N, C-alpha and C positions, 0 to 999 in steps of 0.2 A: 272281263271274266265271262266265260261261256259255261252255261249250266246245261248239262245233258242228263235228262232223267227218264227212266223207264216209266210206263204208265202207273205202275205200283208206287214207285218212288215219288212220282208227281202227286198222287193222291195223298200220300203220307205227308209230303212237304206242304201241300196246300192246307191240309187240316191243321198241321202244326202252326203254320203262318196265321191262319184265321184265329187260332187260340192266342197267339202272340199279340193280336190286336187288343187284348184285354190286359196286357202287362201294365205294371205300375210305372215302368220306365218308358218315357216318351221316345227315346231313340229306338228301343225295341219295337214299339208300335209303328214307327216310321219304317223300319226294316221289314216288318211284317207286311205293310201296305205295298212296299216295293216288290217283295217276293210274290205276293198274290197278283200284282200287276204283270210280272214277268210270266206267270203261269196262265194269265188270261182265263181265269176260271169263273164262269158265270154263277155257280152256286155260292161263291164268296160275296156276291153283290149285296145280299141282305146284311151280313155283318159289316161290310164296308159302309153301307148307308148309315148304319148305327154309329159307326166311327166318325161320321161327319160331325157329330156332336161332341167330339173330344175337346177337352179343356185346352189342349195345346194347339196353337195355330199351325205349327209345322206339321203336326200329325194330320190336321184337317186338310191342309194344302196337299200333302202327299196322297191322302185318301181320295181327294177330288181328282188328282191326276190319274190315279189308278182306275177310278171309275170311268174316266174318259178313255183310257187305254182298253178297258174291257168292252166298253161301248154298249152296255146293256140299257135298253130304254127305261127300265125301272129306276135308273139313277137320275133321269131327267128332272122330275119334280123336286127331289131333294136338292139337286144342284142349283136349280132355279132359285129355291128358297135361300140357299147359301149365297148365291150371287146378289140377291136383293138385301139380305139381312145381316150377314156376318160383319162384325166390326172391323176385321182385319183386311186391309187392302190386298195383301199377298194371297189370302185365302179366296177372296172374291175374284182375283185374277186367275187363280187356279180353277175355280168353278167355271169361269168364262172359257178358259182353255179347254176344259173337259167337255163343255157343251159344244164347242166348235168341233171337237173330235167326234163326239157322238152324232152330230149332224142330224138332228131331229126337228121336224117342222114345228113341234110344240114350243120350241125355244124362241121362235121369231118374235112374238110380242114382248116377252120379258127382255130380250136383248135390245129391242127398239127402245124400250123404256130406259134401259141402262145407258143408251147413247146420251142421255141428258144428265148423267151422273156428274157430280162435282169433281170426281177424281179422274184425271186424264188417262191414267194407266188402265182404269176399268173401261172407260169409253173406247180406248184403243182395242182392247181385247174383244169388246162387243162388236165393234166394226169388223174386225178380222173374222169373228164367228159368223156374222151376217153375210160376209162375202163368201165364205166357204159354203154355207148352206145354199146361197144363191136364190133365195126367194124374192121375186119382184116386189113384194109388199114392203121390202126394206129400202127401196130406192128413194122414195120421198123423205122418209126420216133420215136417211144418210145425207141427202142433199141439205136438209135443214141443219143437221149437225155440222156439216161442212161450212155453212154460212153463219153459224152461231158465233157472235163476236168474242165469246170466251175462248174459242178455239183458234183464233186467228194466228197466234204465235206458237201454237202447239204442233210442231212439225210431225211428230209421231202419229198423232191422231189424224191429221189431215192426210198423211200418207196412207194410213190404214183405210180411211174412208175412200180415198181415190182408188185404191186397189180393189176394195169391195165393190164399188160402183162399176169399175171396168169389168170385173168378173161377172156380176149380175147382168149387166147390160149386154154382155157377149153371149149369154145363154139364150 
């Protein structure tokens, strides 16, 4: 579906979508996050950050993705907290993906910590994000994660780590 909006329509659509983030219906809140993401509207970042606390994991995940798409640095700290603290794996993966897209140096240390997470899908996303950011501080922690005995049979993690190391070392 292609959405073409005039600047007036765009403003009205975005305001409506931001208000929809407060709906009692989770599906409506998800649709609102998607619309705001399509519009890439920086003024919506505040309400989206508030929506990271939604009780519904799918809403939180979609909001994280939307914040990644918008790329506003204001979202970095709340996404880092979500990456560390959310109980849902899919939400934490969404936060890691968003941090990878935002590509901000403040994410390096938290992503390095996440390389030691017990959940392989979270480690994989952290390695991908570190590779994209390309900061040399990540080289040693990536190598340690690569040699961690817990990861020896986890092909996806090892592939993500290998690709991250190649990317960083080429820079």
